Residue, then its C-alpha position, 0 to 999 in steps of 0.5 A: m500500500k502506498l502512503d498517501l498523506s495528501e490533504e484530501n486523503i487525510k481528511r477522508v481518513h479523519e472523517k471515517c475515524k470520527n464515526q468510530d468508538e475506538d482510538l485513532y491508532m486502533f482505527l488505523k491499524k484495522e483500516f490499514p492492517d498491512m501497513d508498516i507501523e512507521e507509516r501508520l504512525k505517519y498517518l496518526a501524526t498527520i491527522l493529529n497535526d491537522y485535526l487535534e481539536d477533534y480528538e481527546f486523550d486520557e493521560k492516565a489511560p494505558r498506552h498501546k505497545d506495538e513493536g517497541y513503540s508506546i502510543v497514546k490513545f487519542y479518541p474522537k471527541r463526541h460533539i453534542t448538538k442541542 
């Protein structure tokens, strides 16, 4: 799979993730199961760089451990409209 960090693709992946109940990294891992971890982390970093305000994390939550990396769990914020 080719790494596509274009603005359009990052927005598409972000929009898809917003509708999930799992954290961003696990969503990316399921969405791109054959992708190398370094490339998956590039997606994670790019999405958070562009859309950080749409995610939240719990500092006390355990991190993911994957191939020697310690990864913070960022969850999509649930926007409540009245």
